[in-house]
C-alpha positions, 0 to 999 in steps of 0.5 A: 583464462579470462573466461574460466575465471568467470565460469569458475565464479558462477559455478562457486555462485551455483552451488552456494546456492543449492547449498543455501537451499538444503539447509533453507527450511523452505528448501528450493522453490521457484517463486513467478513475479507480477509487479508495479512499477515506482516505489512499489517495485523498490519495495518488493525487489528488496524480497526477490533480493533475500529470496535469491539470498535463500536460494530460491529461483526468481522470476520477473515479469516484466514487459518491454514498456516497462519503466524502472523494472530492466534485466540486470545481467548482473542480478541472480533475478531472471527476467522474462521480458514480454512484449507489449502491446504499448510503449514505454512513452505511453505507461510514463505517460498514463501516470505522469498524467494520474499524478498531475491530476491527482495532484491538481486537478481533484476538487476536495470540498466536493464529495461525489466530484473528488471520487468521480475523478478517481474513479474516472483516473482508475478506470483510465489506468485499468485500460492500461493495466489491462492490456497489460495483462492480455499481453501475458496471459493470450501470449500462448508461447509465454503461458506454455513456457510458464507452464512448464516452468513449474513455479512455486507460488506467485508473488504480486502486487495486489494494486494491479490485478493480473496475479491472480489471473496468473494463479488461477490458469498457472494453477499455483498459489498465490502471496500478495504485496499490499499497502492499500486499495481504494477505500480497503474493498479488496482488504474486505471484500476479497480478504475478508478483513473486517473495518468497523466503520466507528473506529476504523477511518477508510483510506482516502478520508483523512480521518484519525480513529478518534473521530466525532460523531460528525466525522464518523458519519463521514466515515460512513458514507466514505465505507458506504460509497468505497462499498457500493457504488466505487466497486458497482461501477469499477468491477463490470468490465475487469469481471468480464475480462477474467469471465472470458479468459477462463471460459467460466463466469467469474468476477475479479474480488473472486480470484483475488480472495483465492490470496493464500497470504497478503503482506501488507505493507505497513506495522502498528507503528504506523497503523492505528488498531484495528481487527486483524486475520491470520492470512494478513501479515505487518511488513511494513518497513522491510527496506530500512536499514542501518544507515551506510556512509555518505558519500564524500562531498556530500559529508563534507556538507553535512559535517559544516552544519555544525550544532544546527544539523541537517534538513533533508528535502525530497518528495519521492522517485514520482515527483522531482521538481515544481512550478517555479513559483512553488520552488522559490517559495519553498527555497526562501525559507529553507534560506532562512533555517540555521540549518544546512538543507539537502534538496532532491530536486531536478527543476530549474534552479530556483533564484531564493536558493540560500547558501544553505541548501543544495540540490541533488538529482538523487539523495542517499536518502536512507543514509542521511535520514540514518546521520546524526546530523539529520533534525527534520524530513520533509516530504511528500508522505510516500509509504517508503520514506516515513518508515525510513523515518520512523526506523532512523527516529526523524520528525516529518514536515509532511506537503502530501500530495495525491493517493494515500499520502495525506492519510500516510501524514494524518497518521504521524500527526496523530502520534505527533511525530510530524505536521501537516502542511497543503502543499497548495496553499501554504505560504513562505511563512507556514512551510518555516514555522513548520520546519521550526516546529519540528526542529525545535520543539523536543515532543516532535522528535520524543515521537518519532523516537518512540515510534522507531522503538516500537518498529525495531522490537519486534519478534521478527524483522519485516523483511525476514517475515515476509520471506517466511510467509512466502516460503511458508506457502511454498511448503505447505502449497497454501496456507488454507488453514488460515482463511476464515469461515467467512469465504463461505458466506455471503453478504447478507449470511457474513452480516448476519442480515438472515440471523437478523431478519430470522431473529425479526420476523420471530419477534414480530410473530411473537408480537403479533400473536400476543396481541392476538391473544389480547384482542380476543379475549378483549373481545370474549369479555366484551361479549360475556359482559353485555350478555350478563347486563341484560340478563 
């Protein structure tokens, strides 16, 4: 009897999906997904859930070593699980090692040492990425099955290469989801997106768009480093791997350049103004949504704050605890504010924890940031958390740890919605003063609300925009008409070096001809003058 009711339930769901397919602008489509772990997966899953609701069939490629991406029998998303050549513990270890090294061991005072170590970390991480990719593309049984599925499009996270290789092997178009690539190398080399170094700061530089002369020099050094040395150092191995798999010479950037659309997980409320191309779309904040009611116990604690309100504190999904000394220093500062504090923390309870602070292993961050009593958000600067703060208009205290987090906080600080601190060197007094500043100085709240109004004032919601372009690529079997002609130019043609060289040669030739003529005339005049004197 129960199984009969369940069968009727699933039949109803399938009928609804078929109806939604019929009325969907893109019709029924089949989407293959090459995802990434942690916040990248959280962000991408929002798009996948929306695609499923619109009647598309979504299949996620996930390995037996996956950390967060697990097959869910309650989800309409399909999961194709393939055997990995290493374990979940191995993958977790490499991520933890990467974060720990980037957070604690990189000396920022020495440019060359800092980026040399970043290169080594990327190289080590790429070894695991390549193994995952090999586990898929060299699995003949799996690849045959994927070929038979006749997918319409691949949605891939560009930070973990392989989606573009799968698209080439399966001969289907693909769309990228991306926050950034170090130095914007991929966006520039593969996407042909221009980044004028005079006013567009490169990622990881921690610069704004208002640069002094020295800062512009620094930005140019970053650009030259990433555009030449960084890619030269890092691309040989993937280029060889891709060439071996395809049986012909190719490069990673060449295949990445075939992306039909690039869905960038930011927007103009966050970014500094710079040039954009038609196959790049900003979809920042697509995961944001109105706040839901808090759990009863948490709501009671929030309401007990009275007029002072609350502070929300989280360092994201990848960093949940701190050293005992640092935790005690932070807890001591939090104990001195009149607000109640909700702190996502999994470590040992700090000895200095005040009665106004409660620790939680997990918090409904979006719902807390959308609560009317929230006064400030203490964040590591992850783009997902920042967008939730922008969405709800909450000022921030930034404690960036690694990757793009320092650059993210620089943007919020420049826009007047955040105060930035260095978690390694800050004192309890520094942290307390930063909190008091963003809570008591009304300009921070006003600027945060300004960003919120900009975010909400869009002709189309970010999630709808992301899904629209994926469906667009499915409908039209690509989006080649949006690709600039620069894809057909090599690097010296793209920078007009051949034209500049030709014009310089013309000018040099003209100067040479004029000089020769003048010298000839001078010699002629001199000879004529001497002859006249002799006569």
